[in-house]
C-alpha positions, 0 to 999 in steps of 0.5 A: 543767496536766495530770499523772500525779502531783503531789507537794505538798512539794518538801522532799527527800523530795519533790523526791526522789520526783519526780525518780525518778517522772519518770526512771521516765517518769511527768510529774510535777508538784511544788507549793510554797508557798516562793519560786523558788530560784536559783543564787544563793540556794543559791551564798549558803547553801553558802558557810557550814556548816549546824548540821544534818546528815542522817546518811544510811544507805546504803539513802537513798544507794542512792537518791541515787545511783540518781537522779544525785543524789550524784555532784552532793553538794559535800561530806559526812562519810562514817562508818565507826563508830557510837558509842553509850555510857550516862555512867552505865551500862557497856558500850557500842555499837560498830557498826564498818565499817572492817575491811571498808573500807566506811561505815555512811552519811554527813552532809550538812547540808541546803543541799548536799543541797537545791542537788543536788536543785533541780540535778538538777530541771533535767534532767527533762523530765517533773517539772514545780516550781512554785514561790510555790503558796498550796493554797486553803484551806476545802477546796477545793483538793483535787476528787477524782473517779471518773479523778483529784484537781483541785488549785487553789492560787494562784501570783502572784495568778492562781488555777490547777489541776492535774490528776493520776491520784495525789496525793502529799503530802510537806508536812510534819507539819501536811499540808494532803494528811492533812487533806483525805485525813480521815486522824487522827494519834497523837502523843506529846509527849515535853515535850523540846527538841533544841539544835542547833547546830555545834561546834569540837573539839579532836579530830577525829571520824576519822570516828565518828559518837558519841552519848551517854546522859544522865540529860537525853536524848541528846546526838549529835555527828555529824561534819561536813564541812571548809568550808574548810582547816584545819577537819581533820575538827574541826567537829561537829553537836550534837542535844542532846536536854532537858527543855523547862525545862533546854533553856530555861535552857542557851539563857538563859546561852548568849546571855549568855555563849555559852562556857557552852555550849561548857562544858556540851558538853565536859563534857556529852559526858564530854570524848570530842573534847576541848574545845570552841573555837566553836559555830555556828547555836544553834537548838532545837525542840520534839520529838515523835512523830505516825503517822498512821491511814491512809498513803493513801486513794482518789487520796492516799497521804502520805509523808515527814514528812506521814505519821509523825516520831520522836525525832531519837535515832537520826537516822533521819527523814529515811530513813524518808521516804526509805524510803516513797519507795522503798516507793512506787517498788516498787509502781508498779514491778510493777503491770501498765504505768502504771495509775494506780490506787488500789490501789496507793497501797494498797499502799504502805501496807500496805508501810511502815506497820508498819515505820515504827510499829516504829522509832518505837514503838522510838524511843520507849521508849529515849528512855523507857529512860534520860530518864524519871522511872524511868531512875534507878532501880538495876534499871532502870540495871541492866537497860539494862547487861546488854540493851546489854552483851548486845548488843554481844558478838552479833554476828548481833544487832549486825548485825541492827540496821545491816541494819535502819537501813541499809534 
């Protein structure tokens, strides 16, 4: 196959990029090693509640709407308010869009977004998605020449290849494209683990996303869309950041008696939504941050988690990936004609590198301020409270934070 742009990775960021580029008239091929999905496989996923949600910003929603995907989202939980407070400090941050009848964003389950993107991809005549594509190993997958890149892979036991003018790596934190570029990454291990689950609470979420800063880490209670009649807005998606050893202890106790985690979650949240009555789909993952040294090199560029990974405390991981896509499209749109020149990728790298680095370091600093060895010192707690109180009293600063989050 020959194409203008090839993308490695059919995750959310890769699919959004592929659909958008195809809609602009580029010939696009996406390669992914996952098995080919089907209508039945997506129906099975949609029939159950996905414990995790994406906290989509207004900027991400605009991008999804632009490519015709947002209207195909079968369920979502819009939120008009975000409440952030610390258990042991005074003051809170309350971002409120309800007065202007605006939403701050929307919580969407990965299964719901995946299904909408998959459906939309079938309506893109310039887009080919190849599943079960295993890239050649030992450095043989990519062969870059002066006029393009040849990608070699196996699919269903047959050796195949794609020739493209530009190659985008959307293949996650262990990106093979990044390795082929020879781009180093800087990593930060938080020595924390996130416990994720879905819970049913006494009180409904009322379109409020909540986040409490604890000495052990961040606890987020995120609104979930109703799956069935009678849910009445009482299901929340939980992301609870804890030191690794403590998270492992809590998970061990949960497997012995599920109600132990329900009680701990209710207590940790200060009973913000009352007692926890049900819990589903408990999982965990280790937390780290990373950023690549080079976003682009030659005819290759990185987008999404292949380029950067951040702490989940602000729920901005996917939003940053989709902002990469928007920045890349802006650069390609301003290029003369449809010239697939590597200089366009360097312009994209300059456009996103500093913003993404700022976000990563900001989230790390916030996490350090609340959940590090010095976080319980009296002076640190006093300083945190004063800073939060000052921000909450400054309407222009609050608006700036909302604007930054909704890029």
